[in-house]
C-alpha positions as CSV (number, residue, x, y, z in Angstrom):
1,M,25.1,81.9,-12.2
2,G,28.2,82.2,-14.4
3,L,29.1,80.5,-17.7
4,S,31.5,78.1,-15.9
5,A,28.5,76.6,-14.1
6,S,26.9,75.8,-17.4
7,M,30.0,74.0,-18.4
8,W,29.9,71.8,-15.2
9,T,26.2,71.1,-16.0
10,S,27.3,69.6,-19.3
11,V,30.2,67.7,-17.6
12,S,27.7,66.0,-15.3
13,G,25.8,64.8,-18.4
14,L,29.1,63.5,-19.8
15,L,29.8,61.6,-16.6
16,A,26.3,60.2,-16.3
17,H,26.2,59.0,-19.9
18,G,29.7,57.5,-19.5
19,N,28.4,55.5,-16.6
20,K,25.4,54.4,-18.5
21,M,27.6,53.2,-21.3
22,N,29.5,51.1,-18.8
23,V,26.2,49.4,-17.8
24,V,25.2,48.9,-21.4
25,G,28.6,47.5,-22.2
26,N,28.5,45.2,-19.3
27,N,25.1,43.8,-20.4
28,I,26.4,43.3,-23.9
29,A,29.6,41.6,-22.6
30,N,27.5,39.2,-20.6
31,V,25.1,38.3,-23.4
32,S,26.3,34.7,-23.2
33,T,26.8,34.4,-19.4
34,I,24.6,31.7,-18.0
35,G,22.1,32.9,-15.4
36,F,23.1,36.6,-15.9
37,K,20.5,39.2,-15.1
38,S,20.9,42.5,-17.0
39,Q,20.9,46.0,-15.5
40,R,19.7,49.4,-16.6
41,M,20.7,52.9,-15.4
42,D,18.2,55.5,-14.5
43,F,19.1,59.3,-14.3
44,N,17.7,62.1,-12.2
45,D,18.1,65.8,-12.3
46,Y,21.0,66.6,-10.0
47,L,20.9,70.1,-8.5
48,Y,18.9,73.4,-8.8
49,I,20.2,77.0,-8.0
50,N,17.8,79.5,-6.7
51,G,17.5,82.8,-8.4
52,G,15.1,85.7,-9.0
53,S,13.0,87.1,-11.8
54,T,10.4,89.8,-12.3
55,S,7.8,87.1,-11.9
56,G,9.3,85.8,-8.7
57,P,11.8,83.2,-7.5
58,V,13.2,80.8,-10.1
59,Q,15.3,77.6,-10.1
60,I,18.0,76.9,-12.6
61,G,19.1,73.3,-13.1
62,A,22.8,72.5,-12.6
63,G,23.1,69.0,-14.1
64,V,22.3,65.3,-14.0
65,S,23.4,62.3,-11.8
66,T,23.0,58.6,-11.7
67,Y,19.7,57.9,-10.0
68,A,19.7,54.1,-9.8
69,V,21.1,51.0,-11.4
70,L,18.3,48.4,-11.4
71,G,18.6,44.7,-12.2
72,D,16.3,42.9,-14.6
73,F,15.5,39.6,-12.9
74,S,13.2,38.3,-15.6
75,Q,13.5,34.8,-16.9
76,G,16.3,33.9,-19.3
77,S,16.0,31.4,-22.1
78,L,16.5,27.7,-21.3
79,E,19.2,25.9,-23.2
80,S,19.2,22.1,-23.3
81,T,22.3,20.1,-22.5
82,N,23.4,16.5,-22.1
83,S,24.1,16.6,-18.4
84,V,21.5,15.8,-15.8
85,T,23.2,18.0,-13.2
86,D,22.8,21.1,-15.5
87,I,19.7,22.6,-13.7
88,A,17.7,25.6,-14.7
89,I,15.0,27.3,-12.5
90,D,11.9,27.9,-14.6
91,G,10.3,30.7,-12.6
92,E,11.2,32.5,-9.4
93,G,14.0,31.6,-7.0
94,F,17.8,31.2,-6.6
95,F,20.1,28.3,-5.8
96,K,22.1,28.5,-2.6
97,V,25.8,27.6,-2.8
98,R,28.5,27.4,-0.1
99,K,32.0,28.7,-0.7
100,P,34.6,25.9,-0.2
101,N,36.1,25.6,3.3
102,T,34.0,28.4,4.7
103,D,30.4,29.0,5.9
104,Q,29.8,31.8,3.4
105,M,26.6,31.3,1.4
106,Y,25.8,32.9,-1.9
107,Y,22.9,32.8,-4.3
108,T,22.9,32.1,-8.0
109,R,20.7,31.4,-11.1
110,A,23.6,29.6,-12.9
111,G,22.9,25.9,-12.7
112,D,26.0,24.4,-14.3
113,F,26.7,21.9,-11.5
114,Y,28.5,18.6,-11.6
115,F,29.7,15.9,-9.1
116,N,33.3,16.3,-8.2
117,A,35.7,13.5,-7.2
118,D,34.2,13.4,-3.7
119,R,30.7,13.1,-5.2
120,Q,29.8,16.7,-4.1
121,L,27.5,18.6,-6.3
122,Q,29.3,21.9,-7.1
123,N,29.6,24.6,-9.7
124,P,32.9,25.2,-11.7
125,E,34.3,27.4,-8.9
126,G,33.8,24.7,-6.4
127,Y,30.8,26.2,-4.6
128,R,28.6,23.4,-3.1
129,L,24.9,23.3,-3.9
130,Q,22.6,23.2,-0.9
131,G,19.7,20.9,-0.3
132,W,17.8,18.8,2.2
133,K,18.8,15.2,2.7
134,V,15.9,12.7,2.3
135,D,15.4,10.2,5.2
136,N,14.4,6.9,3.5
137,S,14.1,5.0,6.8
138,T,10.5,3.6,7.2
139,R,10.3,2.7,10.9
140,L,6.7,2.5,12.0
141,T,5.3,3.7,15.3
142,F,2.2,2.6,17.0
143,K,-0.8,4.9,17.1
144,S,-1.2,7.2,20.2
145,E,-3.8,9.9,20.1
146,S,-4.0,10.9,16.5
147,I,-3.2,9.3,13.1
148,N,-0.9,10.5,10.4
149,L,-2.7,11.3,7.1
150,G,0.4,12.2,5.3
151,K,0.1,9.3,2.8
152,D,-3.1,10.9,1.3
153,K,-2.2,12.8,-1.9
154,A,-4.3,15.8,-0.8
155,N,-2.2,16.1,2.4
156,E,1.3,15.4,0.9
157,S,3.9,18.1,1.6
158,A,6.1,19.4,-1.2
159,F,9.0,19.0,1.1
160,V,10.6,15.6,0.6
161,G,13.8,16.2,2.5
162,T,14.1,17.0,6.2
163,G,16.4,18.8,8.6
164,T,18.7,21.8,7.7
165,P,19.9,22.3,4.1
166,Q,23.4,20.9,3.6
167,D,25.9,20.1,0.8
168,I,24.5,17.7,-1.6
169,V,26.8,14.7,-1.4
170,L,26.3,11.2,-2.7
171,D,28.2,9.9,0.3
172,S,27.7,6.2,-0.6
173,W,27.3,4.3,-3.8
174,Y,25.9,1.4,-1.7
175,L,22.2,1.2,-0.8
176,E,21.5,-0.6,2.5
177,P,18.6,-3.1,2.4
178,Q,15.3,-1.8,3.7
179,R,12.8,-4.2,5.4
180,T,9.1,-4.0,4.4
181,T,7.0,-1.9,6.8
182,S,3.8,-1.3,4.7
183,V,1.8,-3.5,2.4
184,S,-1.3,-2.2,0.5
185,F,-3.9,-3.9,-1.7
186,T,-6.8,-2.4,-3.7
187,M,-9.1,-5.4,-4.2
188,G,-12.1,-5.8,-6.5
189,L,-14.3,-8.4,-5.0
190,T,-17.8,-9.7,-6.0
191,S,-20.9,-9.2,-3.9
192,D,-22.7,-12.3,-4.9
193,S,-22.6,-15.7,-3.3
194,R,-19.9,-17.1,-5.6
195,G,-17.2,-16.0,-3.1
196,D,-18.4,-18.3,-0.3
197,R,-16.1,-21.3,-0.5
198,S,-15.2,-22.1,3.2
199,T,-18.2,-22.6,5.5
200,S,-18.5,-23.7,9.2
201,D,-21.6,-24.4,11.3
202,T,-19.8,-23.7,14.6
203,S,-17.5,-20.8,13.6
204,P,-18.6,-19.3,10.3
205,M,-16.6,-16.0,10.8
206,T,-13.3,-17.9,11.0
207,A,-14.0,-20.6,8.4
208,L,-11.1,-19.5,6.2
209,F,-8.7,-19.0,9.2
210,D,-9.6,-22.6,10.3
211,Q,-8.6,-24.0,6.9
212,W,-5.0,-23.0,7.4
213,D,-2.8,-25.9,8.6
214,A,0.9,-25.4,8.5
215,S,1.6,-29.1,8.8
216,K,0.0,-29.8,5.4
217,N,1.2,-28.9,1.9
218,P,-0.2,-26.6,0.8
219,P,-1.2,-25.2,4.1
220,M,-4.3,-23.5,2.6
221,P,-6.4,-25.8,0.3
222,D,-6.9,-24.5,-3.2
223,T,-10.7,-24.8,-2.9
224,S,-10.9,-22.9,0.4
225,C,-11.0,-19.3,-0.9
226,A,-12.6,-17.2,-3.5
227,T,-9.4,-15.5,-4.6
228,S,-6.0,-14.5,-3.3
229,S,-3.3,-11.9,-3.9
230,A,0.5,-12.2,-3.4
231,I,3.3,-9.7,-3.1
232,K,7.0,-9.8,-2.4
233,V,8.2,-8.4,0.9
234,Y,11.7,-8.1,2.4
235,D,13.2,-8.8,5.8
236,E,15.9,-6.6,7.5
237,G,18.6,-8.4,5.6
238,G,17.1,-7.7,2.2
239,N,15.9,-11.3,1.7
240,A,12.7,-11.6,-0.3
241,H,9.6,-13.5,0.9
242,T,6.2,-14.0,-0.6
243,L,3.2,-12.7,1.4
244,T,-0.1,-14.1,0.3
245,V,-3.6,-12.8,1.3
246,Y,-6.6,-15.1,0.9
247,Y,-10.2,-13.9,0.6
248,D,-13.4,-15.7,1.1
249,Q,-17.0,-14.4,1.5
250,V,-18.9,-15.0,4.7
251,A,-22.6,-15.5,4.0
252,A,-24.8,-13.4,6.3
253,Q,-27.0,-16.5,7.0
254,Q,-26.9,-20.2,6.4
255,V,-29.9,-22.7,6.5
256,D,-30.1,-26.4,6.1
257,S,-32.1,-28.3,3.6
258,D,-35.2,-28.2,5.8
259,G,-35.0,-24.4,6.1
260,N,-33.6,-24.4,9.7
261,T,-31.2,-21.6,10.5
262,I,-27.6,-22.9,11.1
263,Y,-26.2,-19.4,11.8
264,E,-27.0,-15.8,11.3
265,I,-25.0,-12.5,11.6
266,E,-27.5,-10.5,13.5
267,G,-27.6,-6.7,13.0
268,L,-25.7,-6.7,9.8
269,P,-27.3,-4.0,7.6
270,A,-29.3,-5.2,4.6
271,G,-27.2,-5.6,1.5
272,Y,-23.9,-5.7,3.3
273,T,-21.2,-8.1,2.1
274,V,-18.5,-9.6,4.4
275,Y,-15.2,-11.1,3.3
276,E,-12.9,-12.9,5.6
277,Y,-9.2,-12.5,4.8
278,A,-6.0,-14.2,6.0
279,V,-2.5,-12.8,5.7
280,T,0.1,-15.5,5.4
281,I,3.7,-16.4,4.6
282,P,5.1,-19.9,3.9
283,P,5.1,-21.7,7.4
284,E,8.8,-22.7,7.1
285,E,9.7,-18.9,6.8
286,D,7.9,-18.1,10.1
287,M,10.5,-17.8,12.8
288,R,8.2,-16.6,15.5
289,S,8.2,-18.2,18.9
290,Y,6.2,-18.0,22.1
291,G,6.6,-18.6,25.9
292,G,10.2,-17.5,26.4
293,T,10.9,-15.6,29.7
294,K,13.6,-13.4,31.1
295,Y,15.5,-12.7,27.9
296,N,19.1,-11.4,28.4
297,E,19.9,-8.9,25.8
298,K,23.6,-9.0,26.4
299,T,24.0,-12.8,26.1
300,N,21.1,-13.3,23.7
301,T,19.8,-16.2,25.9
302,W,16.7,-17.0,27.8
303,E,17.3,-17.3,31.6
304,G,13.7,-18.5,32.3
305,D,11.4,-20.7,30.2
306,Q,12.7,-21.6,26.8
307,P,10.5,-20.4,23.9
308,T,8.4,-22.7,21.6
309,K,8.8,-22.2,17.9
310,F,5.8,-21.7,15.7
311,Y,7.4,-23.8,13.0
312,N,9.2,-27.2,13.6
313,D,9.6,-26.9,17.3
314,P,11.9,-29.8,18.6
315,V,9.3,-30.8,21.2
316,K,5.9,-29.7,20.0
317,G,6.5,-29.8,16.2
318,T,4.8,-27.3,13.9
319,N,2.0,-25.3,15.2
320,K,-1.2,-25.3,13.0
321,N,-1.0,-21.6,12.6
322,A,2.6,-21.1,11.8
323,G,2.8,-18.7,8.9
324,M,-0.6,-17.1,9.7
325,L,0.2,-13.4,10.4
326,M,-3.2,-11.7,10.5
327,T,-6.8,-12.5,9.8
328,G,-10.0,-10.3,9.7
329,H,-12.9,-9.2,7.7
330,L,-13.6,-6.5,5.1
331,I,-17.2,-5.2,5.3
332,F,-18.8,-3.5,2.3
333,D,-22.1,-1.7,2.1
334,A,-24.9,-2.4,-0.4
335,A,-23.1,-0.2,-3.0
336,G,-19.9,-2.1,-2.6
337,N,-18.0,0.5,-0.7
338,L,-15.6,-0.6,2.0
339,V,-17.1,0.8,5.2
340,N,-15.5,-1.2,8.0
341,Q,-12.8,-3.7,8.8
342,T,-11.6,-6.2,11.5
343,A,-8.0,-7.3,12.1
344,Y,-6.8,-10.0,14.5
345,T,-3.2,-10.9,15.2
346,Y,-1.5,-13.3,17.6
347,G,-1.4,-12.1,21.2
348,A,-2.2,-8.5,20.4
349,N,-3.7,-7.7,23.8
350,A,-1.5,-10.0,25.9
351,D,0.7,-8.7,28.7
352,P,3.9,-10.7,28.6
353,G,5.9,-8.3,30.7
354,D,9.3,-6.8,30.1
355,L,11.8,-9.2,28.5
356,N,9.1,-12.0,28.2
357,Q,7.3,-13.3,25.1
358,C,3.6,-13.8,24.7
359,D,2.8,-17.4,26.0
360,L,-0.6,-17.9,24.4
361,D,-1.0,-21.0,22.2
362,P,-1.4,-19.9,18.6
363,K,-3.8,-22.8,17.9
364,N,-6.5,-21.3,20.1
365,L,-9.0,-18.8,18.6
366,S,-8.8,-16.7,21.9
367,S,-5.0,-16.1,21.2
368,W,-5.8,-14.0,18.1
369,Q,-6.9,-10.6,19.3
370,S,-7.7,-7.2,17.9
371,T,-4.4,-5.8,16.8
372,R,-2.7,-2.4,17.4
373,F,-2.8,0.4,14.9
374,S,0.2,2.2,13.4
375,S,0.5,5.9,13.5
376,N,-1.1,5.9,10.0
377,G,-4.3,4.4,11.5
378,L,-3.6,1.0,9.9
379,P,-3.7,-2.5,11.5
380,T,-0.3,-4.1,12.1
381,F,1.2,-7.5,12.4
382,C,4.6,-9.0,13.2
383,A,6.5,-10.8,10.4
384,N,9.5,-12.3,12.2
385,F,11.6,-13.8,9.4
386,T,14.9,-14.0,11.3
387,G,13.9,-15.3,14.7
388,Q,14.3,-12.1,16.6
389,P,13.3,-12.4,20.3
390,L,10.4,-10.2,21.5
391,A,9.2,-9.6,17.9
392,N,6.4,-12.1,17.6
393,S,3.4,-10.1,18.8
394,V,2.6,-6.4,18.7
395,S,2.2,-6.6,22.5
396,E,5.8,-7.6,23.2
397,T,8.2,-5.0,24.8
398,I,11.7,-4.7,26.1
399,S,10.8,-2.0,28.6
400,P,7.6,-0.3,29.8
401,T,8.1,2.5,27.2
402,Q,9.8,0.7,24.3
403,S,8.3,-1.9,22.0
404,Q,10.8,-4.4,20.5
405,A,8.0,-5.5,18.1
406,Q,7.7,-2.0,16.8
407,D,10.9,-2.5,14.8
408,Y,9.4,-5.5,13.0
409,I,5.8,-4.6,12.4
410,I,4.1,-4.3,9.0
411,E,1.0,-2.3,8.4
412,L,-1.8,-3.6,6.1
413,D,-3.8,-1.1,4.0
414,F,-7.0,-2.1,2.2
415,G,-8.0,1.6,1.9
416,L,-9.5,2.1,5.3
417,R,-8.0,3.8,8.3
418,C,-9.1,3.9,12.0
419,V,-9.2,7.4,13.4
420,S,-10.1,6.4,16.9
421,N,-9.8,2.8,18.2
422,W,-11.6,-0.6,18.1
423,D,-15.3,-0.8,18.7
424,N,-15.7,-4.0,20.9
425,A,-12.1,-5.1,20.9
426,G,-11.8,-8.8,21.4
427,S,-10.6,-12.1,19.9
428,L,-11.6,-14.6,17.2
429,A,-13.3,-16.7,19.9
430,D,-15.9,-13.9,20.3
431,L,-16.9,-14.4,16.6
432,R,-18.4,-17.8,17.4
433,G,-21.4,-15.9,18.8
434,T,-24.1,-17.6,20.9
435,E,-25.5,-21.1,20.3
436,S,-29.2,-21.7,20.9
437,D,-30.7,-24.6,22.9
438,P,-31.3,-27.7,20.7
439,Q,-34.8,-27.7,19.1
440,K,-36.5,-31.0,18.0
441,V,-37.5,-30.7,14.4
442,P,-38.5,-33.3,11.7
443,S,-35.8,-33.7,9.1
444,K,-36.6,-35.2,5.8
445,V,-34.7,-38.3,4.7
446,T,-33.5,-38.5,1.1
447,V,-33.9,-42.2,0.3
448,S,-31.2,-43.8,-1.9
449,S,-31.6,-47.2,-3.6
450,K,-28.9,-49.7,-4.3
451,P,-28.9,-53.4,-5.2
452,S,-28.4,-56.2,-2.8
453,Y,-27.1,-59.5,-4.1
454,D,-28.2,-62.9,-2.6
455,T,-25.9,-65.8,-2.3
456,P,-25.1,-68.6,-3.2
457,N,-25.0,-68.6,-7.0
458,F,-28.0,-70.1,-8.9
459,Y,-28.3,-72.5,-11.9
460,W,-31.2,-73.0,-14.3
461,D,-33.1,-76.3,-14.1
462,N,-34.9,-76.4,-17.4
463,G,-36.9,-79.5,-16.6
464,K,-38.5,-78.1,-13.5
465,Q,-38.5,-74.5,-14.9
466,Q,-36.9,-73.2,-11.7
467,W,-33.6,-71.8,-10.3
468,T,-31.6,-74.0,-7.9
469,S,-28.8,-72.8,-5.7
470,A,-25.4,-74.4,-6.0
471,D,-25.8,-76.1,-2.6
472,N,-29.4,-77.3,-3.5
473,T,-30.7,-75.5,-0.4
474,Q,-32.8,-72.8,-2.3
475,T,-35.1,-72.9,-5.3
476,I,-36.8,-70.0,-7.0
477,P,-39.7,-70.8,-9.5
478,A,-39.5,-68.9,-12.7
479,S,-41.8,-65.8,-12.6
480,A,-42.1,-62.3,-13.6
481,D,-40.8,-61.2,-10.2
482,T,-37.6,-63.2,-10.6
483,V,-34.6,-61.3,-11.9
484,L,-31.3,-63.1,-12.1
485,Y,-28.0,-61.8,-13.5
486,Y,-25.3,-63.5,-15.4
487,Q,-21.6,-62.4,-15.6
488,N,-20.6,-61.9,-19.2
489,P,-17.2,-63.6,-19.6
490,T,-16.0,-61.1,-22.2
491,T,-17.1,-57.8,-20.6
492,K,-17.0,-59.1,-17.0
493,K,-20.3,-57.2,-16.4
494,W,-23.4,-58.6,-14.9
495,E,-26.3,-58.7,-17.4
496,A,-29.9,-59.7,-17.0
497,A,-30.3,-63.4,-17.8
498,T,-34.1,-63.8,-17.5
499,N,-37.0,-63.1,-19.8
500,E,-40.1,-61.2,-18.7
501,D,-41.6,-64.4,-17.3
502,G,-38.5,-65.2,-15.4
503,T,-37.2,-68.0,-17.7
504,L,-33.7,-68.2,-19.0
505,K,-32.9,-66.1,-22.1
506,D,-31.7,-67.8,-25.2
507,G,-27.9,-68.1,-25.7
508,I,-27.1,-68.0,-22.0
509,P,-25.7,-71.3,-20.6
510,A,-27.9,-72.9,-18.0
511,A,-24.9,-73.7,-15.8
512,G,-24.5,-70.1,-14.9
513,P,-23.4,-69.0,-12.4
514,F,-26.3,-66.5,-11.8
515,R,-27.1,-64.3,-8.9
516,Q,-30.3,-62.8,-7.7
517,E,-30.5,-59.0,-7.3
518,T,-33.0,-57.2,-5.2
519,W,-33.3,-53.4,-4.8
520,N,-33.6,-51.9,-1.3
521,D,-33.9,-48.4,0.1
522,Y,-31.2,-47.0,2.3
523,V,-30.6,-43.9,4.5
524,P,-27.7,-41.8,3.2
525,A,-24.5,-42.0,5.2
526,N,-24.5,-38.5,6.6
527,T,-28.2,-38.9,7.8
528,L,-27.4,-42.3,9.3
529,K,-24.5,-40.8,11.2
530,R,-26.7,-38.1,12.6
531,M,-29.4,-40.6,13.6
532,N,-26.8,-42.7,15.3
533,E,-25.6,-39.6,17.2
534,L,-29.2,-39.1,18.4
535,G,-29.8,-42.8,19.0
536,Q,-32.7,-42.7,16.5
537,T,-33.8,-45.8,14.5
538,D,-37.5,-44.9,13.9
539,L,-38.7,-43.3,10.6
540,M,-41.9,-41.2,10.6
541,D,-44.4,-39.7,8.3
542,A,-45.2,-36.0,8.1
543,D,-47.6,-36.5,11.1
544,N,-44.8,-38.0,13.3
545,N,-46.3,-41.5,13.1
546,V,-43.7,-44.3,13.0
547,V,-43.8,-46.0,9.6
548,G,-40.4,-47.8,9.5
549,T,-37.1,-48.4,11.0
550,V,-33.4,-48.1,10.1
551,D,-30.6,-50.6,10.5
552,P,-28.0,-48.5,12.4
553,D,-25.1,-50.4,10.9
554,T,-26.1,-50.6,7.2
555,G,-28.8,-47.9,6.9
556,L,-31.3,-50.4,5.3
557,I,-34.8,-49.1,5.6
558,T,-37.6,-51.5,6.6
559,I,-41.1,-50.1,6.2
560,T,-43.3,-51.4,9.0
561,K,-46.5,-49.7,7.9
562,T,-48.0,-51.8,5.2
563,G,-48.3,-50.1,1.8
564,Y,-46.6,-46.9,3.0
565,N,-44.5,-45.3,0.2
566,G,-44.5,-41.6,1.2
567,P,-41.7,-39.3,2.4
568,L,-39.8,-40.3,5.5
569,Y,-38.6,-38.2,8.4
570,F,-36.6,-38.6,11.6
571,E,-36.7,-36.5,14.8
572,N,-33.6,-34.3,14.7
573,E,-32.1,-31.8,17.2
574,V,-31.1,-28.5,15.6
575,T,-29.1,-25.7,17.1
576,S,-28.6,-22.3,15.5
577,R,-25.7,-19.8,16.1
578,T,-26.2,-16.0,16.3
579,I,-23.2,-13.7,15.8
580,S,-24.0,-10.1,16.8
581,Y,-22.5,-7.7,14.3
582,N,-22.8,-4.9,16.9
583,N,-21.5,-6.7,19.9
584,D,-19.3,-9.6,18.9
585,V,-17.4,-8.2,15.9
586,S,-14.4,-5.9,16.7
587,K,-14.7,-3.1,14.1
588,Y,-13.0,0.3,13.5
589,G,-14.6,2.8,15.8
590,D,-14.3,5.6,13.4
591,P,-13.3,4.4,9.9
592,L,-11.9,6.8,7.3
593,K,-12.1,5.6,3.6
594,T,-9.2,6.6,1.3
595,D,-9.0,6.9,-2.5
596,N,-7.4,3.5,-2.9
597,A,-10.1,1.6,-1.0
598,S,-11.0,-1.9,-2.0
599,S,-14.6,-2.5,-3.2
600,A,-17.1,-5.3,-3.7
601,G,-19.4,-5.4,-6.7
602,S,-17.1,-6.2,-9.6
603,S,-18.0,-9.0,-12.0
604,S,-14.8,-10.9,-11.4
605,Y,-12.0,-10.9,-8.8
606,I,-9.2,-8.6,-9.5
607,T,-6.2,-7.1,-7.6
608,Q,-6.4,-3.5,-8.9
609,D,-3.3,-2.4,-7.2
610,A,-0.7,-3.9,-4.8
611,H,2.3,-2.3,-3.3
612,A,4.9,-3.1,-0.6
613,D,7.9,-1.0,0.5
614,G,11.3,-2.4,1.2
615,Y,14.1,-3.6,-1.1
616,P,17.4,-5.5,-1.1
617,S,20.8,-3.9,-1.2
618,G,22.0,-2.2,-4.3
619,V,24.7,-0.2,-6.0
620,L,24.2,3.3,-7.5
621,S,24.0,3.2,-11.3
622,G,22.7,6.7,-12.2
623,T,21.0,9.8,-11.0
624,N,18.1,12.0,-12.1
625,I,16.5,15.3,-10.9
626,D,12.8,16.0,-11.2
627,N,10.9,19.2,-11.4
628,A,10.5,19.4,-7.6
629,G,14.3,19.5,-7.3
630,V,14.5,16.0,-5.9
631,V,17.8,14.2,-6.7
632,Y,17.1,10.5,-7.3
633,G,19.5,7.6,-7.3
634,Y,19.0,4.7,-9.6
635,Y,20.3,1.4,-8.2
636,D,21.0,-2.0,-9.8
637,N,18.4,-3.7,-7.6
638,G,15.7,-1.8,-9.6
639,E,15.0,0.8,-6.9
640,T,14.8,4.5,-7.5
641,I,15.4,6.3,-4.2
642,P,15.1,10.0,-3.4
643,L,18.4,11.2,-1.9
644,Y,18.3,15.0,-1.7
645,Q,15.9,17.9,-2.5
646,I,17.4,21.1,-3.8
647,A,16.7,24.1,-1.7
648,L,15.5,27.3,-3.4
649,Y,15.5,30.8,-2.1
650,D,13.9,34.1,-3.0
651,F,13.9,37.7,-1.7
652,H,11.3,40.3,-1.3
653,N,13.7,43.0,-2.6
654,K,15.9,41.5,-5.3
655,Q,17.3,44.9,-6.1
656,G,19.0,44.9,-2.7
657,L,21.1,41.9,-3.6
658,R,24.8,42.5,-4.0
659,R,26.4,41.3,-7.2
660,E,29.6,39.4,-6.2
661,G,30.8,38.4,-9.6
662,G,31.1,34.8,-10.7
663,N,27.3,34.6,-11.3
664,L,26.8,35.0,-7.5
665,Y,24.6,37.3,-5.4
666,G,25.1,38.2,-1.7
667,Q,22.4,38.9,0.8
668,T,22.2,42.4,2.3
669,K,20.1,44.3,4.7
670,E,18.4,45.9,1.8
671,S,17.5,42.6,0.2
672,G,16.1,41.2,3.5
673,E,16.3,37.6,4.7
674,A,16.0,34.9,2.1
675,R,12.6,33.1,1.8
676,Q,13.2,29.3,1.7
677,G,11.2,26.8,-0.2
678,V,11.2,24.0,-2.8
679,A,10.7,24.0,-6.5
680,G,7.1,24.2,-7.7
681,D,5.7,25.2,-4.4
682,N,4.6,28.5,-2.8
683,G,5.6,30.7,-5.7
684,F,8.9,29.1,-6.5
685,G,9.7,28.0,-10.1
686,V,10.3,24.4,-11.1
687,T,13.7,22.9,-11.7
688,R,14.6,21.6,-15.2
689,A,17.4,19.1,-15.4
690,Y,19.4,18.9,-18.7
691,N,18.9,22.7,-19.0
692,I,20.8,25.8,-18.1
693,E,19.3,29.3,-18.0
694,G,21.0,31.7,-20.4
695,S,21.5,35.5,-20.0
696,N,18.3,37.6,-20.2
697,V,20.2,40.4,-22.1
698,D,18.2,41.7,-25.0
699,L,20.7,42.8,-27.6
700,S,18.3,44.9,-29.7
701,R,17.3,46.8,-26.5
702,E,21.0,47.2,-25.6
703,F,22.0,48.5,-29.0
704,V,19.2,51.1,-28.9
705,N,20.4,52.1,-25.4
706,M,23.9,52.3,-26.8
707,I,22.8,54.7,-29.6
708,T,20.8,57.0,-27.3
709,T,23.6,57.0,-24.7
710,Q,26.1,57.9,-27.4
711,R,23.9,60.8,-28.7
712,G,23.4,62.0,-25.1
713,F,27.1,62.0,-24.6
714,Q,27.7,63.9,-27.9
715,A,25.0,66.5,-27.0
716,N,26.6,67.2,-23.6
717,S,30.1,67.5,-25.2
718,K,28.6,70.1,-27.5
719,G,27.4,72.0,-24.4
720,V,31.0,72.0,-23.1
721,T,32.5,73.3,-26.4
722,T,29.7,75.9,-26.8
723,V,30.3,77.3,-23.3
724,D,34.1,77.3,-24.1
725,T,33.4,79.5,-27.2
726,M,31.2,81.8,-25.1
727,L,34.0,82.2,-22.5
728,E,36.5,82.9,-25.2
729,T,34.2,85.7,-26.5
730,V,34.0,87.1,-23.0
731,I,37.8,87.0,-22.6
732,G,38.1,88.7,-26.1
733,M,36.1,91.7,-24.8
734,K,39.2,92.8,-22.9
735,R,41.3,93.3,-26.0
């Protein structure tokens, strides 16, 4: 190998170090470029020439070449800003942007975005940031074969948006109203008997429901329930309404004063607590109707029977149950855990036919039936605030496959979901249970005493020491048994006018008038009413011997057995009612308790949490971006609505990305297909609003590289000059 080859070896070193200086210089030049990722150059030995030696074959190196230029994709420092649309990625990932007026997509770490005049989120070069649009519609569907558990936190997806990523554009400042589709309550109820306010001998499981009367004000008496909870809900026009849920405990058994069973919930496990609940709205806001047939959608008229309004119907007036949306029971175990639930709504299992409304009378218990479940496994009811046809019962449809009511249903969540379906689906009428045959039992009479005044008035005859009536038809000798009363002219009260021997007290005028007072025993009014129902006038002792009689009109007791002053009884007919917990009560077939479940066992009544979706219309007043890349809109109606979710991307081979300039990277075959995801999930970093990512160039490292590169370049230049001197010596040999 000649000397000239040695020169070219040094030249290769000069070229390689020159290229490296370009890389170092580019890094230093971009020390303040946002999102910039620095590079480094690696060398490799270039070429070897084969030769020979006494020890065998040898290889002599012929120079150096650029081996690779690798990018450093480590995290850059975050710099805070005053703009919410300045976004930094803290961790792995790239933003995806679209070139204006093209379908070309690029990737970047530079997050200096802002909304342009068309409310598009772009970078300074006009490239549009990509993200998923969030669907904020909340239309419910009825349950089919399975339930959606997506509302449980453990099952929530990190993806908020849906569809294909698109330009992030705030296409409207106006927020359309959203009707309420879901209401939830987490209740803390007591497990003792304090909660039993409404009772019924004939229908104890519907005692609270029976208290509701839409024709009265208030429709639910204040003393009828243990507690209540209210929440604001919205109709499809964004109008607010107050939905109130009343709660009252149902005793597992009730007995009368004689120990006779009035009713019993048979089969209810020991220690269980049952609460009846009623979901209501003000009756005047209930625009449901029933009985309409052959609805014409085009003309919005009824071609058959005209419907009857729940509230203020022109013919039938206000139905008792106008404003009653749902009723049912919450069932708690001995530890106070919610273990089962019932839910009955109007006409839930009716079959009104296409374009017909349910025609059941809402006043009847049989018209309130086990409701349908939403796709979330929650019971539903119809709240028709605007008088929509075919939206009064969950059973109403406009075609065999489409439910009109489905657009107006609301689901109710107490923290329990039904995975399968109803166990013993039925109606409120089933909860009356079975009444036993009347049994004749002795019932004790609680005797009450009250005075009876004899007439006419009396006067005192001092000479005869006797009392004489005003008409001289009756005289009463003075005696210890005589008690006459005189009306005090000042206080207007009747006061005793006799001494212990029956004579007139001093200071009381003999002219009177006086009246005689005798004390008699009476049967209380409720007992007298029952005796009259049975046609009973005899009173008995404990051995069923007749010892007295009762005046059926006044209730005055007359003892016929001389000297008898013991307890009195009458022959009563008692019936008992049995409600089968296993057969009469329509419960969840497979209940699933959630984290927000209501409970019984607290020392006082409390609404621990209440939530309802829906809102009125609003105007956009601001935006924010969270760590998951979700772009939120703040509206003047107080709502914060997710609008978009920023899409993030990453590559298995970042070194294969092509640097396009302008802080952009292009995808290549070497980089592979981009992996798509959202911030904070599956290895992607989180997004930081009000921050931008700075360059990751380390100046101290670059200056060291600059010095070593300079020295390498100098050393190779020396190689060239040295070889030149050697060649000059060779040429001088010819002289």
